[in-house]
N, C-alpha and C positions, 0 to 999 in steps of 0.2 A: 504494500500500500504506500502510495506517495503522499507525503505530507505537504500541504500547500498553505502558506500564510494567507489569512483572509485580507480582503481589500481594506485599505486604511480609511476610506471615506464611506459615509453612509448616505450622502445626499447626491442625487443625480445632477443637481445644479452646480456642483463644484467645478470650477474651471481649471483645466490643467494646461499649462503652457509648455510647448516643446520648441526647441531651436538650438542653435549652436552658440557655444561660448567663444571668447576671444581666441582660444587655442584650437578651435575647430571641432571640439568634442560636442556630442549631442547631450542636451539637458532636457529632462522632464521635471516640471515643478508645479505643484499645486499652488493656486493663487495666493493662499495665506501662509504658505511655507509648511504646511502640515506634513508633507512628504515630497520626495523628489529623488532624483538619481542622475548619475553620469553614465553615458552609454557610448559605445563605439560606433553606432550607426543610427539612422533615423528609424529604421524598422524596430529596433529594440526599444528605443525611447517611446515609440507609439504603442508597442505591445504592453510596456509597463504602465503607461498612462491609461490605456483601456482597462487593464486589470484593476488598477487602483480606483478608477472612477465607476466601476460596475458595468463596464462595456457600453458607455454612452459616448460614441464618437462625436456627437454634436456639441459636447462640452470641452473638446480639445481644440486649442488654438495654436497653430504653428506661426511663430514669429519670424519676420524677415530680419529684424535687428538682433543684436547679440543679447543673450540671456545668461545670467550667472546663477549657479546653485548657491543659494543662501540658506544655511541651516539654522537661521534664527539669530545669529550673532551673539548668542549667550556665552560662548566659549571662544575667546580670542587668544591667539598665540601670545600676544603681548601681556596678557593677564595671567599667564600660567606661573605657577610657583615652582622653581627648580627643586628637585629632590636631592637632598644632601647625600653624598656618597658615604657609605659606612666606614 
């Protein structure tokens, strides 16, 4: 039996943006940042977006401008605390 993680969203009205970032990688990102991912091609980004939004292609928007994957900004590299060596 194959285990599959359930979709992250429960609303069909959730918009998912897909497009390329400045490095040319494909991004899929929910409009409010609830979920997203980095992909090697458009097909995989679209497949992920469809799975996460409950297979509602009408709520997927492909952007012609650059898009970046923002995971909420709660954890920034500049704010990390170094761990002291033993």
